[in-house]
C-alpha positions in Angstrom: 22.0 11.3 -8.1 23.0 10.9 -5.1 20.2 9.0 -2.3 19.8 6.5 -4.6 16.1 7.7 -5.9 15.2 8.3 -9.8 16.5 11.8 -11.3 12.5 12.2 -11.6 12.5 13.1 -7.8 12.4 16.5 -6.5 14.5 18.0 -4.1 12.8 19.7 -1.0 13.8 21.3 2.2 17.5 19.6 1.0 16.2 15.5 1.2 14.0 14.5 -1.7 10.9 13.4 -1.9 10.6 9.9 -3.7 9.2 9.4 -7.2 5.2 8.2 -7.1 7.2 5.0 -9.2 10.0 4.9 -7.0 7.1 4.9 -4.0 5.1 1.6 -5.3 8.6 0.0 -5.1 9.7 0.2 -1.9 6.0 -0.7 -0.9 6.6 -3.2 -3.9 9.8 -3.6 -1.4 8.5 -4.0 1.7 5.8 -6.9 1.1 7.9 -8.4 -0.3 10.0 -8.7 2.9 7.0 -9.2 4.8 5.9 -11.4 3.3 8.0 -15.2 4.1 8.1 -13.8 7.8 4.4 -13.4 8.2 3.9 -16.8 6.4 6.3 -18.6 8.5 5.0 -17.6 11.1 1.4 -18.3 10.1 2.6 -21.3 9.6 3.7 -22.6 12.7 0.9 -20.6 13.9 -1.5 -23.4 11.8 0.7 -26.0 12.8 0.1 -26.4 8.3 1.4 -23.9 4.8 0.5 -21.8 4.0 3.0 -20.2 1.7 0.6 -19.8 -1.0 -2.4 -18.6 0.9 -0.4 -15.7 2.5 1.3 -15.1 -0.7 -2.9 -14.4 -2.1 -3.5 -12.1 1.1 0.2 -10.2 0.5 -0.4 -9.8 -2.4 -4.2 -8.2 -2.3 -2.9 -5.7 0.0 -0.1 -5.0 -2.4 -1.9 -4.1 -5.3 -4.9 -2.1 -2.7 -2.0 0.2 -0.5 -0.6 0.5 -4.5 -3.8 1.8 -6.1 -4.2 3.9 -3.2 -1.0 5.3 -3.0 -2.3 6.0 -6.7 -5.5 8.0 -5.6 -3.7 9.5 -3.2 -1.0 11.0 -5.8 -3.4 11.4 -9.0 -5.6 13.6 -6.1 -3.2 16.0 -4.1 -1.8 16.7 -8.2 -5.0 18.5 -8.9 -5.3 19.9 -5.4 -7.1 18.1 -3.8 -5.4 15.7 -1.0 -8.1 15.8 0.7 -10.5 13.8 -1.8 -7.6 11.2 -2.5 -7.1 9.8 1.2 -10.3 9.2 1.5 -10.5 8.0 -1.7 -7.6 5.8 -1.5 -9.0 4.4 2.4 -11.8 3.0 0.8 -9.8 1.0 -1.3 -7.3 0.4 1.0 -9.3 -1.2 3.2 -12.4 -2.4 1.2 -10.7 -4.2 -1.6 -9.0 -7.1 1.4 -12.0 -6.9 2.7 -14.4 -8.3 0.6 -12.1 -10.5 -1.1 -11.3 -11.8 2.8 -15.1 -11.6 3.2 -16.1 -13.3 0.2 -13.2 -16.6 0.9 -14.1 -16.5 4.1 -17.6 -17.0 3.2 -17.1 -19.5 0.9 -14.7 -21.4 2.6 -12.3 -24.3 1.7 -8.9 -24.2 1.7 -8.3 -20.5 2.4 -10.9 -20.7 5.6 -9.1 -23.3 6.6 -5.5 -21.2 6.2 -6.9 -18.3 8.3 -7.3 -16.4 5.3 -9.0 -13.3 6.6 -6.3 -13.6 9.4 -3.2 -13.2 6.9 -5.4 -10.2 5.0 -5.3 -8.3 8.6 -1.9 -8.7 8.6 -0.7 -8.0 5.5 -3.2 -5.0 6.1 -1.0 -3.5 8.5 2.0 -3.6 6.8 0.6 -2.2 3.5 -0.6 0.6 5.8 1.8 1.5 7.9 4.1 1.6 4.2 1.1 3.2 2.4 1.0 5.4 5.2 4.7 6.8 5.3 5.2 6.8 1.4 2.4 8.7 1.0 3.6 11.2 3.7 6.9 11.2 1.4 5.3 12.2 -1.5 3.3 14.6 0.7 6.2 16.9 0.2 6.6 17.2 -3.5 4.9 20.0 -4.7 1.3 19.6 -5.8 0.5 20.9 -8.9 -3.1 22.6 -10.0 -6.2 25.2 -8.6 -5.5 28.7 -10.6 -3.0 30.2 -11.3 -0.3 26.8 -10.6 -1.1 27.0 -7.2 -2.6 23.9 -5.1 -6.1 24.1 -4.0 -5.5 24.6 0.0 
């Protein structure tokens, strides 16, 4: 297969749209690539090692962005991309914010190491990657609707 995409990808406009699994892998690779950069800069700013806290923030943002990507794909395949976008936004934003506020209010190591700030940084990384990947997934033909035609 050309361009390194799995066989389950669909050709659209001469380029291949990624499968959901491939999009999730790309999202994970993006977060893994961002982790050492953010953790190193955060450690220098906080003047203490924050590698574990940064890993937790990255994992939370990766998980929420992955769930959002899956929700978008699920609803789009059923002909309702708008619902997928709204639910994805709620999940992608809601999970990190709720966990970040709860951890910050609890005090302790996470608050001292700037956990909420790390969540904001990783959220922005995940948002950019998730948006690009969702647009790529949107090139896939949607199924559902009457006579196999997608809902508009």
